[in-house]
C-alpha positions as CSV (number, residue, x, y, z in Angstrom):
1,X,33.2,2.7,12.8
2,X,31.8,5.7,14.5
3,X,28.2,5.8,15.8
4,X,25.5,8.2,14.4
5,X,24.1,10.8,17.0
6,X,20.5,11.3,17.5
7,X,20.9,14.8,15.5
8,X,22.6,13.0,12.6
9,X,19.5,10.5,12.5
10,X,17.2,13.3,12.7
11,X,18.9,15.0,9.7
12,X,18.7,11.9,7.6
13,X,15.1,11.7,8.2
14,X,14.5,15.5,7.4
15,X,16.5,15.0,4.1
16,X,14.4,11.9,3.3
17,X,11.1,13.6,4.3
18,X,11.6,16.7,2.0
19,X,11.9,14.6,-1.1
20,X,8.9,14.2,-3.6
21,X,7.0,10.9,-3.0
22,X,8.2,9.6,-6.5
23,X,12.0,10.2,-5.6
24,X,14.2,7.1,-6.0
25,X,15.1,7.2,-2.4
26,X,12.3,5.2,-0.9
27,X,13.3,4.9,2.6
28,X,16.0,4.4,5.3
29,X,16.3,2.3,8.4
30,X,18.7,1.7,11.3
31,X,18.7,-0.3,14.6
32,X,19.8,0.5,18.0
33,X,20.3,3.7,20.2
34,X,23.7,4.5,18.6
35,X,23.7,2.9,15.2
36,X,27.0,2.5,13.3
37,X,25.1,2.1,10.0
38,X,22.2,3.5,8.3
39,X,20.6,1.7,5.5
40,X,19.3,3.7,2.4
41,X,16.8,2.0,0.0
42,X,16.2,2.8,-3.6
43,X,13.3,1.6,-5.8
44,X,15.1,2.0,-9.2
45,X,17.7,-0.4,-8.0
46,X,15.3,-3.1,-7.1
47,X,15.1,-2.5,-3.5
48,X,18.9,-2.5,-3.0
49,X,20.0,-1.5,0.4
50,X,22.9,0.9,0.5
51,X,24.8,1.1,3.9
52,X,25.7,4.7,5.2
53,X,28.7,4.8,7.7
54,X,30.3,7.5,9.5
55,X,34.1,8.1,9.4
56,X,36.4,10.6,11.2
57,X,36.1,13.0,8.3
58,X,32.4,12.6,7.4
59,X,30.1,9.9,5.8
60,X,30.7,7.1,3.4
61,X,27.9,5.3,1.2
62,X,28.6,1.9,0.0
63,X,27.0,-0.6,-2.2
64,X,25.4,-3.7,-0.8
65,X,28.8,-5.5,-1.4
66,X,30.4,-3.0,0.9
67,X,32.4,-1.2,-1.8
68,X,32.6,2.4,-1.1
69,X,30.7,4.5,-3.7
70,X,30.6,7.9,-2.3
71,X,32.3,9.9,0.5
72,X,31.0,13.1,1.7
73,X,31.9,15.6,4.5
74,X,28.1,16.5,5.0
75,X,24.8,14.6,5.0
76,X,23.3,17.2,2.5
77,X,25.5,15.7,-0.1
78,X,23.9,12.3,0.5
79,X,20.8,13.0,-1.8
80,X,23.4,13.6,-4.8
81,X,25.2,10.3,-3.7
82,X,21.7,8.3,-3.7
83,X,20.9,9.6,-7.1
84,X,24.4,8.9,-8.5
85,X,24.6,5.2,-7.7
86,X,23.9,3.3,-10.9
87,X,20.8,1.0,-11.0
88,X,21.3,-2.9,-11.3
89,X,21.0,-2.8,-15.1
90,X,23.8,-0.1,-15.2
91,X,26.2,-1.7,-13.2
92,X,29.1,-4.2,-14.6
93,X,28.3,-7.8,-13.2
94,X,31.5,-9.4,-11.4
């Protein structure tokens, strides 16, 4: 995995802060100075945590089981990805 830069973390925070308070993307978190993963939280999916990682060609958003759900070249597309992931009631149970 590739670590996120400080400017990428700032961009994620900026994207999150520009959302209305009732938006489904309720928060994000990471750990360390050069994190390799950012966790995105959603209310409509019962507080599921979606890991965001950085690849050589962009960004990958996965579900809590690590299945890749969305690939994007830019962080701007992240909002659409967060909204596109089905809620728990909409997913097929394994």
